[in-house]
Biopython code that builds the backbone (N, CA, C, O; Angstrom):
import numpy as np
from Bio.PDB.StructureBuilder import StructureBuilder

atoms = [
    (1, "MET", "N", (96.553, 115.731, 78.609)),
    (1, "MET", "CA", (97.679, 116.392, 79.240)),
    (1, "MET", "C", (97.669, 116.071, 80.743)),
    (1, "MET", "O", (96.634, 116.190, 81.398)),
    (2, "VAL", "N", (98.794, 115.675, 81.268)),
    (2, "VAL", "CA", (98.921, 115.350, 82.681)),
    (2, "VAL", "C", (98.999, 116.639, 83.494)),
    (2, "VAL", "O", (99.622, 117.616, 83.076)),
    (3, "GLN", "N", (98.361, 116.625, 84.653)),
    (3, "GLN", "CA", (98.384, 117.788, 85.538)),
    (3, "GLN", "C", (99.196, 117.456, 86.789)),
    (3, "GLN", "O", (99.142, 116.337, 87.297)),
    (4, "PHE", "N", (99.943, 118.435, 87.275)),
    (4, "PHE", "CA", (100.723, 118.268, 88.493)),
    (4, "PHE", "C", (100.043, 119.025, 89.621)),
    (4, "PHE", "O", (99.631, 120.172, 89.445)),
    (5, "VAL", "N", (99.925, 118.381, 90.787)),
    (5, "VAL", "CA", (99.285, 119.003, 91.943)),
    (5, "VAL", "C", (100.162, 118.766, 93.163)),
    (5, "VAL", "O", (100.567, 117.636, 93.434)),
    (6, "ASN", "N", (100.448, 119.816, 93.886)),
    (6, "ASN", "CA", (101.205, 119.720, 95.120)),
    (6, "ASN", "C", (100.344, 119.049, 96.180)),
    (6, "ASN", "O", (99.127, 119.229, 96.201)),
    (7, "ILE", "N", (100.963, 118.289, 97.045)),
    (7, "ILE", "CA", (100.229, 117.549, 98.073)),
    (7, "ILE", "C", (99.414, 118.475, 98.969)),
    (7, "ILE", "O", (98.333, 118.102, 99.425)),
    (8, "ARG", "N", (99.916, 119.664, 99.220)),
    (8, "ARG", "CA", (99.186, 120.621, 100.057)),
    (8, "ARG", "C", (97.879, 121.037, 99.381)),
    (8, "ARG", "O", (96.834, 121.115, 100.028)),
    (9, "GLU", "N", (97.947, 121.304, 98.074)),
    (9, "GLU", "CA", (96.727, 121.653, 97.331)),
    (9, "GLU", "C", (95.760, 120.473, 97.336)),
    (9, "GLU", "O", (94.549, 120.659, 97.462)),
    (10, "PHE", "N", (96.292, 119.266, 97.199)),
    (10, "PHE", "CA", (95.437, 118.086, 97.209)),
    (10, "PHE", "C", (94.713, 117.942, 98.538)),
    (10, "PHE", "O", (93.533, 117.592, 98.571)),
    (11, "LYS", "N", (95.418, 118.211, 99.635)),
    (11, "LYS", "CA", (94.793, 118.110, 100.956)),
    (11, "LYS", "C", (93.671, 119.136, 101.133)),
    (11, "LYS", "O", (92.633, 118.823, 101.716)),
    (12, "THR", "N", (93.873, 120.349, 100.637)),
    (12, "THR", "CA", (92.888, 121.403, 100.857)),
    (12, "THR", "C", (91.783, 121.422, 99.810)),
    (12, "THR", "O", (90.683, 121.905, 100.079)),
    (13, "LYS", "N", (92.063, 120.900, 98.621)),
    (13, "LYS", "CA", (91.081, 120.954, 97.527)),
    (13, "LYS", "C", (90.872, 119.575, 96.901)),
    (13, "LYS", "O", (90.845, 119.435, 95.678)),
    (14, "THR", "N", (90.729, 118.583, 97.736)),
    (14, "THR", "CA", (90.628, 117.201, 97.265)),
    (14, "THR", "C", (89.523, 117.014, 96.232)),
    (14, "THR", "O", (89.749, 116.412, 95.182)),
    (15, "GLU", "N", (88.350, 117.519, 96.519)),
    (15, "GLU", "CA", (87.219, 117.320, 95.607)),
    (15, "GLU", "C", (87.485, 117.940, 94.240)),
    (15, "GLU", "O", (87.191, 117.323, 93.216)),
    (16, "ALA", "N", (88.032, 119.140, 94.211)),
    (16, "ALA", "CA", (88.337, 119.809, 92.944)),
    (16, "ALA", "C", (89.394, 119.039, 92.152)),
    (16, "ALA", "O", (89.298, 118.918, 90.930)),
    (17, "VAL", "N", (90.391, 118.527, 92.848)),
    (17, "VAL", "CA", (91.441, 117.755, 92.176)),
    (17, "VAL", "C", (90.855, 116.473, 91.603)),
    (17, "VAL", "O", (91.193, 116.088, 90.483)),
    (18, "LEU", "N", (89.982, 115.807, 92.352)),
    (18, "LEU", "CA", (89.376, 114.570, 91.861)),
    (18, "LEU", "C", (88.485, 114.832, 90.644)),
    (18, "LEU", "O", (88.383, 113.984, 89.758)),
    (19, "ARG", "N", (87.846, 115.993, 90.597)),
    (19, "ARG", "CA", (87.048, 116.344, 89.410)),
    (19, "ARG", "C", (87.942, 116.489, 88.176)),
    (19, "ARG", "O", (87.503, 116.225, 87.056)),
    (20, "ARG", "N", (89.184, 116.904, 88.377)),
    (20, "ARG", "CA", (90.116, 117.051, 87.252)),
    (20, "ARG", "C", (90.439, 115.716, 86.588)),
    (20, "ARG", "O", (90.890, 115.683, 85.444)),
    (21, "LEU", "N", (90.209, 114.622, 87.302)),
    (21, "LEU", "CA", (90.505, 113.309, 86.740)),
    (21, "LEU", "C", (89.663, 112.996, 85.514)),
    (21, "LEU", "O", (90.029, 112.127, 84.722)),
    (22, "ASP", "N", (88.527, 113.696, 85.341)),
    (22, "ASP", "CA", (87.724, 113.512, 84.129)),
    (22, "ASP", "C", (88.501, 113.975, 82.901)),
    (22, "ASP", "O", (88.283, 113.473, 81.798)),
    (23, "GLN", "N", (89.408, 114.932, 83.094)),
    (23, "GLN", "CA", (90.166, 115.492, 81.977)),
    (23, "GLN", "C", (91.472, 114.749, 81.728)),
    (23, "GLN", "O", (91.828, 114.500, 80.576)),
    (24, "SER", "N", (92.192, 114.392, 82.791)),
    (24, "SER", "CA", (93.489, 113.735, 82.633)),
    (24, "SER", "C", (93.965, 113.146, 83.954)),
    (24, "SER", "O", (93.339, 113.335, 84.997)),
    (25, "ASP", "N", (95.066, 112.441, 83.891)),
    (25, "ASP", "CA", (95.700, 111.931, 85.109)),
    (25, "ASP", "C", (96.284, 113.095, 85.892)),
    (25, "ASP", "O", (96.592, 114.144, 85.327)),
    (26, "VAL", "N", (96.433, 112.901, 87.197)),
    (26, "VAL", "CA", (97.013, 113.920, 88.062)),
    (26, "VAL", "C", (98.228, 113.306, 88.759)),
    (26, "VAL", "O", (98.145, 112.215, 89.322)),
    (27, "ILE", "N", (99.344, 114.010, 88.717)),
    (27, "ILE", "CA", (100.543, 113.573, 89.414)),
    (27, "ILE", "C", (100.681, 114.407, 90.680)),
    (27, "ILE", "O", (100.752, 115.634, 90.623)),
    (28, "LEU", "N", (100.719, 113.723, 91.830)),
    (28, "LEU", "CA", (100.900, 114.412, 93.113)),
    (28, "LEU", "C", (102.388, 114.615, 93.350)),
    (28, "LEU", "O", (103.194, 113.705, 93.154)),
    (29, "THR", "N", (102.735, 115.816, 93.773)),
    (29, "THR", "CA", (104.141, 116.120, 94.039)),
    (29, "THR", "C", (104.327, 116.522, 95.494)),
    (29, "THR", "O", (103.436, 117.093, 96.122)),
    (30, "VAL", "N", (105.503, 116.211, 96.007)),
    (30, "VAL", "CA", (105.912, 116.632, 97.352)),
    (30, "VAL", "C", (107.237, 117.361, 97.171)),
    (30, "VAL", "O", (108.226, 116.791, 96.712)),
    (31, "ARG", "N", (107.228, 118.632, 97.543)),
    (31, "ARG", "CA", (108.414, 119.473, 97.364)),
    (31, "ARG", "C", (108.913, 119.462, 95.928)),
    (31, "ARG", "O", (110.116, 119.473, 95.671)),
    (32, "GLY", "N", (107.958, 119.440, 94.993)),
    (32, "GLY", "CA", (108.295, 119.506, 93.577)),
    (32, "GLY", "C", (108.683, 118.185, 92.934)),
    (32, "GLY", "O", (108.954, 118.142, 91.734)),
    (33, "LYS", "N", (108.715, 117.103, 93.712)),
    (33, "LYS", "CA", (109.095, 115.801, 93.166)),
    (33, "LYS", "C", (107.858, 114.911, 93.051)),
    (33, "LYS", "O", (107.080, 114.820, 94.001)),
    (34, "PRO", "N", (107.663, 114.256, 91.914)),
    (34, "PRO", "CA", (106.510, 113.367, 91.732)),
    (34, "PRO", "C", (106.530, 112.222, 92.736)),
    (34, "PRO", "O", (107.564, 111.589, 92.948)),
    (35, "LYS", "N", (105.372, 111.959, 93.356)),
    (35, "LYS", "CA", (105.282, 110.887, 94.352)),
    (35, "LYS", "C", (104.196, 109.865, 94.040)),
    (35, "LYS", "O", (104.316, 108.699, 94.416)),
    (36, "ALA", "N", (103.121, 110.298, 93.346)),
    (36, "ALA", "CA", (102.017, 109.376, 93.074)),
    (36, "ALA", "C", (101.234, 109.843, 91.854)),
    (36, "ALA", "O", (101.282, 111.012, 91.472)),
    (37, "VAL", "N", (100.521, 108.909, 91.259)),
    (37, "VAL", "CA", (99.668, 109.226, 90.116)),
    (37, "VAL", "C", (98.234, 108.879, 90.485)),
    (37, "VAL", "O", (97.956, 107.787, 90.982)),
    (38, "LEU", "N", (97.336, 109.809, 90.238)),
    (38, "LEU", "CA", (95.903, 109.552, 90.419)),
    (38, "LEU", "C", (95.311, 109.335, 89.030)),
    (38, "LEU", "O", (95.540, 110.125, 88.115)),
    (39, "ARG", "N", (94.558, 108.268, 88.888)),
    (39, "ARG", "CA", (93.965, 107.936, 87.598)),
    (39, "ARG", "C", (92.511, 107.549, 87.832)),
    (39, "ARG", "O", (92.200, 106.822, 88.775)),
    (40, "LYS", "N", (91.638, 108.028, 86.988)),
    (40, "LYS", "CA", (90.216, 107.719, 87.113)),
    (40, "LYS", "C", (89.984, 106.245, 86.781)),
    (40, "LYS", "O", (90.561, 105.714, 85.832)),
    (41, "ILE", "N", (89.133, 105.592, 87.573)),
    (41, "ILE", "CA", (88.754, 104.213, 87.286)),
    (41, "ILE", "C", (87.241, 104.115, 87.236)),
    (41, "ILE", "O", (86.536, 104.974, 87.765)),
    (42, "SER", "N", (86.754, 103.079, 86.604)),
    (42, "SER", "CA", (85.316, 102.882, 86.478)),
    (42, "SER", "C", (84.906, 101.607, 87.215)),
    (42, "SER", "O", (85.756, 100.845, 87.676)),
    (43, "GLU", "N", (83.625, 101.391, 87.316)),
    (43, "GLU", "CA", (83.120, 100.155, 87.935)),
    (43, "GLU", "C", (83.610, 98.945, 87.139)),
    (43, "GLU", "O", (83.903, 97.894, 87.710)),
    (44, "ARG", "N", (83.695, 99.100, 85.830)),
    (44, "ARG", "CA", (84.180, 98.012, 84.971)),
    (44, "ARG", "C", (85.626, 97.664, 85.318)),
    (44, "ARG", "O", (85.985, 96.488, 85.375)),
    (45, "ASP", "N", (86.454, 98.680, 85.549)),
    (45, "ASP", "CA", (87.848, 98.440, 85.941)),
    (45, "ASP", "C", (87.911, 97.622, 87.228)),
    (45, "ASP", "O", (88.712, 96.695, 87.344)),
    (46, "LEU", "N", (87.065, 97.968, 88.186)),
    (46, "LEU", "CA", (87.048, 97.238, 89.453)),
    (46, "LEU", "C", (86.606, 95.796, 89.250)),
    (46, "LEU", "O", (87.152, 94.888, 89.877)),
    (47, "ALA", "N", (85.622, 95.577, 88.380)),
    (47, "ALA", "CA", (85.151, 94.219, 88.105)),
    (47, "ALA", "C", (86.264, 93.392, 87.470)),
    (47, "ALA", "O", (86.440, 92.221, 87.807)),
    (48, "LEU", "N", (87.012, 93.996, 86.554)),
    (48, "LEU", "CA", (88.121, 93.290, 85.924)),
    (48, "LEU", "C", (89.200, 92.956, 86.938)),
    (48, "LEU", "O", (89.759, 91.859, 86.905)),
    (49, "GLU", "N", (89.502, 93.875, 87.832)),
    (49, "GLU", "CA", (90.493, 93.620, 88.869)),
    (49, "GLU", "C", (90.087, 92.433, 89.724)),
    (49, "GLU", "O", (90.903, 91.568, 90.043)),
    (50, "GLU", "N", (88.818, 92.407, 90.088)),
    (50, "GLU", "CA", (88.335, 91.321, 90.937)),
    (50, "GLU", "C", (88.451, 89.979, 90.207)),
    (50, "GLU", "O", (88.767, 88.955, 90.813)),
    (51, "GLU", "N", (88.192, 90.003, 88.907)),
    (51, "GLU", "CA", (88.237, 88.780, 88.115)),
    (51, "GLU", "C", (89.663, 88.270, 87.920)),
    (51, "GLU", "O", (89.906, 87.066, 88.007)),
    (52, "PHE", "N", (90.606, 89.172, 87.658)),
    (52, "PHE", "CA", (91.959, 88.753, 87.306)),
    (52, "PHE", "C", (92.933, 88.714, 88.475)),
    (52, "PHE", "O", (94.006, 88.122, 88.359)),
    (53, "ALA", "N", (92.588, 89.324, 89.583)),
    (53, "ALA", "CA", (93.500, 89.321, 90.725)),
    (53, "ALA", "C", (92.714, 89.086, 92.014)),
    (53, "ALA", "O", (92.703, 89.946, 92.895)),
    (54, "PRO", "N", (92.057, 87.932, 92.134)),
    (54, "PRO", "CA", (91.190, 87.703, 93.300)),
    (54, "PRO", "C", (91.923, 87.721, 94.632)),
    (54, "PRO", "O", (91.358, 88.152, 95.638)),
    (55, "LYS", "N", (93.171, 87.261, 94.659)),
    (55, "LYS", "CA", (93.913, 87.226, 95.907)),
    (55, "LYS", "C", (94.166, 88.652, 96.418)),
    (55, "LYS", "O", (93.955, 88.942, 97.595)),
    (56, "GLU", "N", (94.616, 89.532, 95.525)),
    (56, "GLU", "CA", (94.874, 90.916, 95.915)),
    (56, "GLU", "C", (93.570, 91.634, 96.256)),
    (56, "GLU", "O", (93.522, 92.438, 97.186)),
    (57, "TRP", "N", (92.523, 91.341, 95.504)),
    (57, "TRP", "CA", (91.225, 91.962, 95.759)),
    (57, "TRP", "C", (90.731, 91.596, 97.152)),
    (57, "TRP", "O", (90.195, 92.441, 97.869)),
    (58, "LYS", "N", (90.914, 90.339, 97.530)),
    (58, "LYS", "CA", (90.493, 89.884, 98.854)),
    (58, "LYS", "C", (91.247, 90.652, 99.944)),
    (58, "LYS", "O", (90.666, 91.019, 100.965)),
    (59, "LYS", "N", (92.551, 90.891, 99.721)),
    (59, "LYS", "CA", (93.346, 91.652, 100.690)),
    (59, "LYS", "C", (92.801, 93.072, 100.833)),
    (59, "LYS", "O", (92.687, 93.591, 101.943)),
    (60, "LEU", "N", (92.465, 93.693, 99.706)),
    (60, "LEU", "CA", (91.915, 95.042, 99.760)),
    (60, "LEU", "C", (90.585, 95.075, 100.501)),
    (60, "LEU", "O", (90.313, 96.003, 101.262)),
    (61, "GLN", "N", (89.764, 94.063, 100.277)),
    (61, "GLN", "CA", (88.482, 94.003, 100.972)),
    (61, "GLN", "C", (88.687, 93.848, 102.473)),
    (61, "GLN", "O", (87.945, 94.434, 103.261)),
    (62, "MET", "N", (89.684, 93.065, 102.880)),
    (62, "MET", "CA", (89.968, 92.905, 104.313)),
    (62, "MET", "C", (90.411, 94.234, 104.911)),
    (62, "MET", "O", (89.997, 94.592, 106.014)),
    (63, "LEU", "N", (91.257, 94.969, 104.182)),
    (63, "LEU", "CA", (91.721, 96.260, 104.677)),
    (63, "LEU", "C", (90.582, 97.267, 104.760)),
    (63, "LEU", "O", (90.548, 98.093, 105.672)),
    (64, "ALA", "N", (89.649, 97.204, 103.814)),
    (64, "ALA", "CA", (88.536, 98.150, 103.793)),
    (64, "ALA", "C", (87.628, 97.986, 105.004)),
    (64, "ALA", "O", (86.910, 98.915, 105.375)),
    (65, "LYS", "N", (87.658, 96.816, 105.617)),
    (65, "LYS", "CA", (86.826, 96.582, 106.794)),
    (65, "LYS", "C", (87.376, 97.291, 108.026)),
    (65, "LYS", "O", (86.716, 97.349, 109.063)),
    (66, "GLU", "N", (88.579, 97.824, 107.909)),
    (66, "GLU", "CA", (89.211, 98.505, 109.029)),
    (66, "GLU", "C", (89.547, 99.945, 108.644)),
    (66, "GLU", "O", (90.723, 100.295, 108.537)),
    (67, "PRO", "N", (88.530, 100.783, 108.435)),
    (67, "PRO", "CA", (88.808, 102.159, 108.024)),
    (67, "PRO", "C", (89.607, 102.911, 109.078)),
    (67, "PRO", "O", (89.477, 102.656, 110.275)),
    (68, "GLY", "N", (90.418, 103.823, 108.623)),
    (68, "GLY", "CA", (91.197, 104.640, 109.536)),
    (68, "GLY", "C", (92.545, 104.044, 109.903)),
    (68, "GLY", "O", (93.327, 104.672, 110.617)),
    (69, "THR", "N", (92.825, 102.833, 109.419)),
    (69, "THR", "CA", (94.116, 102.227, 109.703)),
    (69, "THR", "C", (95.169, 102.904, 108.845)),
    (69, "THR", "O", (95.013, 103.013, 107.628)),
    (70, "VAL", "N", (96.229, 103.354, 109.472)),
    (70, "VAL", "CA", (97.309, 104.029, 108.757)),
    (70, "VAL", "C", (98.582, 103.219, 108.936)),
    (70, "VAL", "O", (98.908, 102.783, 110.039)),
    (71, "TYR", "N", (99.291, 103.027, 107.843)),
    (71, "TYR", "CA", (100.533, 102.268, 107.881)),
    (71, "TYR", "C", (101.688, 103.210, 107.609)),
    (71, "TYR", "O", (101.648, 103.996, 106.663)),
    (72, "LYS", "N", (102.710, 103.133, 108.432)),
    (72, "LYS", "CA", (103.890, 103.978, 108.241)),
    (72, "LYS", "C", (104.786, 103.419, 107.138)),
    (72, "LYS", "O", (105.498, 104.171, 106.473)),
    (73, "THR", "N", (104.749, 102.098, 106.942)),
    (73, "THR", "CA", (105.582, 101.474, 105.915)),
    (73, "THR", "C", (104.792, 100.378, 105.215)),
    (73, "THR", "O", (103.780, 99.901, 105.727)),
    (74, "ALA", "N", (105.266, 99.988, 104.043)),
    (74, "ALA", "CA", (104.646, 98.881, 103.319)),
    (74, "ALA", "C", (104.813, 97.586, 104.104)),
    (74, "ALA", "O", (103.938, 96.721, 104.071)),
    (75, "THR", "N", (105.920, 97.454, 104.802)),
    (75, "THR", "CA", (106.164, 96.259, 105.610)),
    (75, "THR", "C", (105.118, 96.141, 106.713)),
    (75, "THR", "O", (104.638, 95.045, 107.004)),
    (76, "GLY", "N", (104.768, 97.259, 107.318)),
    (76, "GLY", "CA", (103.736, 97.246, 108.351)),
    (76, "GLY", "C", (102.395, 96.797, 107.794)),
    (76, "GLY", "O", (101.664, 96.054, 108.450)),
    (77, "MET", "N", (102.072, 97.242, 106.593)),
    (77, "MET", "CA", (100.818, 96.840, 105.963)),
    (77, "MET", "C", (100.847, 95.345, 105.657)),
    (77, "MET", "O", (99.852, 94.654, 105.879)),
    (78, "LYS", "N", (101.964, 94.838, 105.154)),
    (78, "LYS", "CA", (102.072, 93.411, 104.838)),
    (78, "LYS", "C", (101.907, 92.564, 106.097)),
    (78, "LYS", "O", (101.222, 91.542, 106.085)),
    (79, "ARG", "N", (102.545, 93.002, 107.184)),
    (79, "ARG", "CA", (102.417, 92.283, 108.450)),
    (79, "ARG", "C", (100.957, 92.217, 108.886)),
    (79, "ARG", "O", (100.468, 91.171, 109.313)),
    (80, "HIS", "N", (100.271, 93.354, 108.771)),
    (80, "HIS", "CA", (98.866, 93.427, 109.158)),
    (80, "HIS", "C", (98.029, 92.484, 108.297)),
    (80, "HIS", "O", (97.161, 91.781, 108.813)),
    (81, "LEU", "N", (98.279, 92.465, 107.005)),
    (81, "LEU", "CA", (97.539, 91.563, 106.107)),
    (81, "LEU", "C", (97.763, 90.111, 106.468)),
    (81, "LEU", "O", (96.830, 89.308, 106.436)),
    (82, "ARG", "N", (98.998, 89.765, 106.811)),
    (82, "ARG", "CA", (99.271, 88.383, 107.208)),
    (82, "ARG", "C", (98.483, 88.009, 108.451)),
    (82, "ARG", "O", (97.960, 86.899, 108.555)),
    (83, "ARG", "N", (98.400, 88.954, 109.407)),
    (83, "ARG", "CA", (97.620, 88.690, 110.625)),
    (83, "ARG", "C", (96.140, 88.495, 110.295)),
    (83, "ARG", "O", (95.485, 87.613, 110.850)),
    (84, "LEU", "N", (95.621, 89.324, 109.387)),
    (84, "LEU", "CA", (94.208, 89.210, 109.017)),
    (84, "LEU", "C", (93.918, 87.890, 108.296)),
    (84, "LEU", "O", (92.833, 87.329, 108.445)),
    (85, "ALA", "N", (94.866, 87.402, 107.531)),
    (85, "ALA", "CA", (94.666, 86.198, 106.738)),
    (85, "ALA", "C", (94.657, 84.932, 107.592)),
    (85, "ALA", "O", (94.213, 83.883, 107.125)),
    (86, "ARG", "N", (95.132, 85.008, 108.821)),
    (86, "ARG", "CA", (95.189, 83.812, 109.683)),
    (86, "ARG", "C", (93.823, 83.361, 110.110)),
    (86, "ARG", "O", (93.697, 82.373, 110.834)),
]
sb = StructureBuilder()
sb.init_structure("model")
sb.init_model(0)
sb.init_chain("A")
sb.init_seg("    ")
for serial, (resi, resn, name, xyz) in enumerate(atoms, 1):
    if name == "N":
        sb.init_residue(resn, " ", resi, " ")
    sb.init_atom(name, np.array(xyz, "f"), 0.0, 1.0, " ", f" {name:<3s}", serial, name[0])
structure = sb.get_structure()
């Protein structure tokens, strides 16, 4: 069964919400409207991702080297990735 969690609850009770992922997927809502899905992944899932999508995986690894970077738009993130790839 899918669980719905308001973004405010997610911000204040992140750890508890993440523990719920053992039971089912969690849909994050903003003002009652679904905005994102949280799904549990395993180390095996990550290994498969790296194997089948190396280009995207490399981009994620580049972004991970810069913790705390926040993007206001997807376009801003793409621009940043292009700069990193140079």
